[in-house]
N, C-alpha and C positions, 0 to 999 in steps of 0.2 A: 630527216634536213639535210641539206647540199651543203658542201662547203666550199668554194671557191676558190682556187688553189692559186692565183695571183694574188700577189699582197703587194702591199704601198708598205713602205718605210722611208719614217722619220727620224729622225735626232731624238724627238718630246711628243709623247701623247699625250691631249688631258682630253679629260673625261668630263662631259659635265660644262654647258655653255649657260650656265645661271650666273649670280654675282660673282661668284669663284669664279669661276671658268673665264669669264670675260679680264678679269683682274689677272688669272695668272698670263690671258695672251697678251693684254699689253705690256708685262712685263714682260716676258721673253721675246717679245721682241724688241723690246726700248733697252733690256740689260744683259742680255744675251741673242742680241741678231745674229750672229751666228751660226743659230741653232736652228732645225728646220723643226716644222711641230703643225699639228691638224688639231683640233679638238672632235671627237665623237660624243654624239648628241644626240640621246635615244627617243625623245621628242621630235615635234617638227615645227619646232617653234627655240626662241633663247627663253631666258627668265626662271628657269628652275621653278621655285616654287612660287614665283611672281605670275609668270602662264599657267601656273596646275591651280591654282585658290581661282576662283571665280564667287565665291560667295561675298552676301550682302555687306558692304563695303568696306572689304579688307584694306590693308591698309599696313604700313610697318607699326612695327611698335617701339620702336627706335625713333631717333633723330635723323632725317636725313643726311646731317652734316656729318655724323659716325658712319650711319649706313650704305649712303654714297664714299665712290671710290677716290682715296690720298691726289687722285692725278686728274678727274673730273670734280668742277665742283658740281655742287647743286645749288641751281639759283631761284626756284620756286619761291614764293611766297611762304611757302606751307613748307613747315620740318617735318611735321607726322605728318606723312603721302600717301594717299590712296593707290592701290596696285594699279592699276592705269598708268597714274603719273608715274609709277618706277618703269614701269614698263617704256614709256617715253624713253626716260632716263636712259635705259642700257640700250633700248635700242639709240640711241642719238650717238653711246660708247661705243657699240658696235661702227656705225659709219664711219665717227670722225675716226678713229684707229683703225682701219681698214680692216674691221677683225674678219668682217663675214665672208670671206673666199676662201681660211680658213677650218668652220665649219663643217661638217658634214652630220647634215637633220635624220633621223627614223635610222639612224646608227646604236643601237644596243648594245652594250659593251657584256658579254655572259661570263666568258673565261678567262683569265689572265694567267702567261704562263712563262716561269725565268727557264735560261738558259745559262749558264755560269762560263761552258764552254765557250759561247761568241759573245755574250755581254748583251742579250734582246731577251725582250720581253717581245712575246706574241700570244698579241687579244685576234679572239674569235666572236665578231661581230655578225649579232642578226641583225639584217634590216626590213625594215618596217614594212608592211604588206606581203609580208614573205616568205620563204620555211627555208632561205638560201641564207649563209651564214657566210662572211666573208674574212680575211687575217689580215691585219694590220701588224706592220712589227716596227719597235721605236726600242734606244737605248735608253729612255729612261722615260717612266708613268709618274703623270701626276695628274691624282684624283683629287678631281671635283665636283664629286656630284653628292653632297650632302649629306645629313646622317635617318631620313625614315625612307618607308615605301612609296612608290610612286603608284602600286596596284592598287591599296586600300591602304583606308588611316583603320587606325583602334577603336571595334564596337565592341564594348561588354557585350553578353549572352541574358538578358533583357526575356523572362518568363512572361510564353502571351506573345511576344511581341509578331505572330501571323494572324491575329484577331484582329488588333488596332483597322479600324478601316479608314482608317485615312496615311498621308504621306508621311513614311521614314525616310531622311535624308540626311547624308554626315556632309559636312561642311567641302569635304573634298574631295565630292562627288557631287554637284555643286551642277542640277541641270539648268539649262540655258531659259527654260520655257514657265516655271515655278511663279503661277501668282498668286503671293498671299495678302493680297489688300483685300481686309475686312474679317481675316483665319484669326481661328486663336491657337497660336502658336507655342510651344513649349522647347526651351535649346536646353539637353542636360547638359552640362559643363559649367566648370566657373574658373576658363581660364581664359588667354586673352583673344580665342578666335571666339568662344562665347559673349567673350564683354563689347567684339564687335558686333558680331549677329545681332545680338540684342537690341540694343538703342536702332541699331540699322532699318532691321524687319520692323520695330513699333512706330516709324515711321507710319504708317499703312496698315499695319495687322490690326484686328478688334482688340488683340493685345498680346504680350509675349511676357510669359515667365522662364528665367534662368532657374532650373532646377539642382542644386547642386548637395552636395553630400557631405562637403567642408568648405568655409568657406577660405578666400586669397587674397594677400593685401594690394587693394592698388588707389593710386593716387591720378589725381586729375592735374591735368598744365594744359597748357595752350598748343594748340596745332600750329602756331608761330614761331618764329623767335626772333624777337623785339631786338637784339643785340643783332645778331645775323644781317636783318635787314636796315639798319642804319648804317651797318658799316659797309652795303651795298653801295647805298648813296657815297662816301668820302673817300672808299679803297677803290682799289682796283677788285676784279671780280676774284681771281686768285688767292689776293691777299685777306683780300675779305674772308674766303671759305677758309684758309686755313687757318686765321684765328678763332673763328667760331670753330673749327671743328677738335685746335687746340684746349679751349674752353670746355668744351662738350664731353671731350674726354678726362682731362683734368677734373671734372666736377663726377660726371660719371668714379672714377677710382673714388673719388673721396668716400660720393654715397654710397659703396657698396663697402668700403673700408669701415665707415663710421655701422655696418650692418654687421658687420665681424667683432666691434669692439666696445660697441654701448649698444647691444639691438635692442635693449625695451627701451631708449630713448626713442630709436627709431621708430619702434613701434607704437610709443604714443601720439607720433608726430603722425601718424600715417592712420591713422583711427580718427585722432583731432579732426582729422580733416574731411574723414567719414561722418564724422557728427555732425559738424557743422555745416556740412553737403545737405546730408538728409535730414536734419530735426533731429528735435527731440523723442519726436514719435517713433523716430524710426530703431529697430531694435537693430542695433547694428553689433552688440556681444554675439548675437546666435550668424547673422548673415554675412556680417563683413571684420570678424576676428577670427584669423589661424587658428590653429595649436600648437604652430612651428614658428619658428624668428624668424624676422624679413630677411627676404632674396636666400632662406633654404629654400625656396622655387623661386618661377622667376616673377617678377612686382608686373602688376599689370597695368597698363597705360589706360587713362581713358582723356582720350582728349578734348576739350573744351568740356571736361565731367560730362560727357554726354549719356553716358549710364546714369547718372546724376539727376539727369534731367528727363530723363522719359522716366525714371521711377517717381519721380516728385509731379510728373504729369499723368499721372497714373495709369500710363499706355503701357508701363513691365513692371512686375515684378517681382523677387524672389523667394524661393523656396529654398530651404534646408533640410533636407531630408533623406529619406535611404526610401529605392524603387521597389516596390515589392513585387510587380506584376504590371505588366500590358493587357489591359480588353480592349472591349470592340469602340469605345468612346475614348480615349487617353491613358494616363496614369494612375494605377491603385499604390499609394505610398507606404511603407510600411508604420505609421502613425495611424491608417486607418484612413488620410485624409485621400482626395481622388482630384487630377486634373485633369479636365476634358478639354481633349485636344483637336482641332485639324491637323495640324500637320506636327509631326517630331521633328527635332533638329539633333543628332546626338553629335554633340561639339564634344568627346570622348578621348580626341586625342590620336596621337601618330603610330603608326607601327614603324619601329627606329631598326638600322639593319648596321650591318658592318661598312666594312667599304665597299662603297656599290651595290652590295647586294648581290656581288658577282663571288666566281672561286676562285679563288690562286692557289700555283704553286710555283715552289720553288726547286727548279733541277728533280723535279719529279714528285716532290714531298706536297701534298699537299695545308695548304698554310691552315692553320688554325689561329686568328689571333688570339684570341684568350689566353695560349700557352705563351704571348710574346711578352715583350715590355717596354713601352712606349719611350719612345726616345723626345725629348722635346714636343711632344704630342703633336706630335707632325709624321713621325715615321717609326717603323717598329723591329726588333731587333734581328736582325738574321736575314731581313728581307730588300733586297741592292737594290739599289735602284728606285724608289718609291717614295713620295709624299702624296698624303693626302691632306686636305684641309677639312680643321672643324674648326666651326667660329666661336665666340663666347659665349656660356650662358648669361654673363652676368653685365655686359656691354653690348653694344653693336658685335654683328658677326664676320663686314667687314673690315673693320680692326686688325682680326685677325690674318682675314685670309689675304690681303697686303702684306704683314708680316710674312706671312710664312711665302708667299708669292718673289717677295723679293729674297727668302733665305735660298730658293729655289736655284735662282740665277746664281747668287753666289755658289752654290755649291755646281752647279753646271760649270762656271768657269772657274772654278780651283781644280777640277777635273780637266780644265782641258789644259788646265798651265801645268799640270805636274804630268799631261801623260797618264793620266787612269782611266779606266770606263768602266769601273764598277765603285760603286760608294754605299758601304756595309753597314751600319752602329751594332755593333757588338760588345756583350758584356767584356768590361779588365777581371781578371781575376780578383781588386779586389772587389768587385760590386756584386760575386755570384753569392755574397752571403746577404743581397737586398734584404730588409722586409718590403712585403708585397703591400700598395696598397689596394684601391679602389681608382680608376680610370679618371672618372673624375670627383670631388666630395664635396661634402656640405651643401646637398644640391638633394635634394627627397623627390621631387616630381616623378608623376607613378611614370610619364614616357622614359622618362632616363634609369630608371629604378628597373623598369622590364630589359632593359640591353646590356644593363654594366659586365652579368655574365660571361658575355662574349666579344665582349672589347680586352682588350690590351693592360695588363696590369703595370700598377705607377708604381717605381722604389723610391728609395727614402733619400735621395740624393739625386744632385744635377749628372748626366743632362735625360737621366730617367724618370723627370719628372712631369707633369702639366697643371703648372701652376692656375693656368686661366683668367691672369694677372696682366693684365696690358702694361703696365708701367716695369714688373718685374720682364717682361717676355720684349719687350722692346730693344733691351739690350741681349735676353737672350739668347733669340731668335732673330732681330735685326740687326742687330753689331758683333754678335761673338763671331771668334774665328770658326769657320766651320772646321776646321783641322783640329779637332779638342781628344783624340785622341780614344778617342772613341767611335768616332764615323772614320772608320779600314778604308781605304784609299788603294787598291788593288785594278793590275791592268791585263790580266788571265786569271783561269781560275785557282790556279796554284803559283803565281810568279808577282809578289805584291810589288808596286812600286814604293819606292820614300818619297814618303809624302812631307809637304814643306808648311809651315805655315803662311799664313794670305800676307 
C-alpha cells in the first residue's frame, strides 16, 4: 500500500460524519471559529448509523426532540422518526450551516500517531476504491465515529447454518432487493432492531416469528408528541423546540432515576402495560418478563404499540427458547419444537469497537485503551489532544454529543488563551490509589459486555468517572472549568505553561 507524502494540515480533524460529527462541525465553526477543521468520513455519505442501516422500519428509539441537535429544531409532527426522515434532517443541517465543504468522503482513518515534539497528530487515511493512503495532520483530534464496527454485525455461530435453504440476513447488511411478501420469517433477537423489523415485515410477510432467548422490557408510546405539536402552534419554532427538549430530558431523567430507586414499581408498570395491550390469554411472564431490572439493559420503545398490534392480529408471534441448530427448512429449538422459515433475520446485535476501530500511538508507543483511565467519559489518561464522543445508554445519544462538542470548543479556546499546544489528562498523585470500575456500570446488554474489557477504566472519583447521567454532566462537562488540575496544559514536550482558570 502506497502513501502519498503530501499532507493536509488543519487545527482540528473530526473523524466521522454522523450525528456526532455534524454536531461537532457546527460547534467548532460557531464557538471556535478561529480553528480550521475537516471531517474525514470513511463512507460515501453523511449519517453514520442512519446511512448504514436500511432494514424495514428503521427508526429512532429516542424522541427526535432530544436525538435532534440543540441548535437545529426538529419540526416534523412525528417525534419517533424513520431513518429517511432523520437523513433528511441531517442533510438539511449540513446545508443550512455550510458543513458540506468540510467533509472528505471515502477517507477511512486507519492509524493515528501523536508526536509531543511538535504537538501534532498524523492520521493515515485510506482512500475509498484504491490502495493509496494519504496523510493528514492536525493539532487536535475529535473522534466522532461511534462505537460499533461498520464492517459487519454480530452473529453467533449456529450449527447447521449452511444447511438452511432459505436466506439468512443480518440487519446491518440488508439487501435492497429482498422480497419477503408472503414469506415465513424468523427474526432472531429481542432488542430494538428485532422489535422494529418484526412489525414492519409482518405487514406483508406470511408470518413473522420473533425468536428470543430471553425477554426484553418494552413500552408502547405514541410516535407523536402532543405537547410539542401544540407548542409549535403558539410559540416560535425554536422556543417550542427548546421547551419540548427540556420537558423530555427531564422526563427521561426522572424515569431512569426511578428504575434505580424503585425498580420493582417500574417493573410492575411496564408489565401491566404489556398485559393490557396483549390481553389475559397471552403469556407475558414467559415472553415479556426479563430476569434483570428495568434499564439494566436498554428499554425498547414500540411506537403506537406496533408490535402488540401485529401479535394481536396474528401476523406476528413470539417464541422464547434456545436454538439447537438450523436445518434445511428452518430452526430446531432446544425444547424440541421447530420453526419453519423462508427467511431468517439474525438481529443478534453489533460488534463494538474501541475508539474508531483504529490504531493509536503516542510518541511511538501503542495505546491500549484498556490500560487508560477515562476522563469524564470523553478523554483518556496520558493521551494528549484527543476527545471522543460516546452518547448515553439511558437517554438520547445527541444530548451527550452536544455536551462533548461544547466542551471541546471550551478546551480549544482555553488552550489558545494560555498559549498551550497540548492538553493531556493525567492522574494526580492522590489519584494513584483509585479503585478501578468498569467503564459503564449497571448495564448488562450483551453488546456492551463483549467490549468492556477493551475500554478504559473508570475511577472512584471525579473527573475519572463516566456517570452517564445528563443532569450531572450538564455541569461536569458543560460548565465546569476545563482547567481542573487534572487536564494538564503544556506548550512543548518538556516545557509546561502556567495554566489559568477560565
